[in-house]
C-alpha positions, -999 to 999 in steps of 0.1 A, spaced: -744 694 -431 -750 658 -440 -736 642 -471 -742 607 -485 -714 592 -505 -698 560 -519 -661 550 -520 -662 540 -557 -678 573 -568 -652 597 -582 -674 628 -576 -681 616 -541 -644 613 -534 -638 648 -546 -667 662 -526 -654 645 -494 -619 659 -499 -634 694 -501 -657 688 -472 -627 680 -450 -613 714 -459 -645 732 -452 -651 712 -420 -617 723 -407 -622 759 -418 -656 764 -402 -659 739 -373 -648 765 -348 -677 787 -360 -703 760 -353 -702 740 -385 -707 703 -383 -704 678 -412 -714 642 -411 -704 619 -440 -727 590 -444 -713 562 -466 -739 541 -484 -716 513 -497 -728 478 -490 -718 457 -459 -689 440 -479 -672 475 -483 -671 485 -446 -634 478 -443 -627 499 -474 -647 528 -461 -628 528 -428 -595 525 -445 -603 552 -470 -615 577 -443 -583 570 -423 -561 574 -454 -577 607 -463 -574 620 -428 -611 627 -424 -617 643 -390 -654 646 -395 -677 617 -384 -682 590 -410 -713 569 -405 -720 537 -423 -755 532 -438 -750 499 -454 -788 491 -456 -794 527 -470 -821 532 -444 -810 568 -436 -804 575 -472 -839 566 -482 -854 583 -451 -838 616 -463 -850 612 -498 -819 597 -515 -820 581 -549 -796 553 -560 -788 573 -592 -779 605 -574 -748 605 -552 -733 624 -537 -764 638 -521 -762 664 -494 -782 689 -475 -775 717 -451 -795 721 -420 -798 755 -403 -796 764 -367 -834 762 -366 -832 725 -377 -848 732 -411 -832 720 -443 -818 751 -460 -802 736 -492 -803 702 -509 -780 691 -537 -776 661 -559 -743 654 -575 -710 672 -574 -686 688 -598 -653 706 -593 -661 741 -583 -692 733 -564 -672 737 -532 -674 775 -535 -712 773 -537 -713 749 -507 -690 772 -488 -713 802 -495 -742 781 -482 -723 772 -451 -714 808 -444 -750 818 -449 -763 790 -426 -738 799 -399 -745 836 -402 -708 844 -401 -686 867 -421 -654 854 -437 
């Protein structure tokens, strides 16, 4: 799963907190999550500090020029933006935005992509 997010976006922060939980829960079953931050170059130290403070154990990549974000179809108005890639390397699910409760839907999609039973 790849998720694009910003440090100043409240729904992005909520999503990242929940992704940390899901990452820890499913990483032993083959789940990988990469958080790609799309803040600008001036915010790099804030991103690193935030990730450390939150205890993120998943990789956090900086995309300050938004090259990856645009390559994967991201839109400035729509963050967080994430997608789940299956074992066959095909995109299975894509989502724009996040609201409390979406983590259950995301978890169901992760379980389906991994082909595991809870």
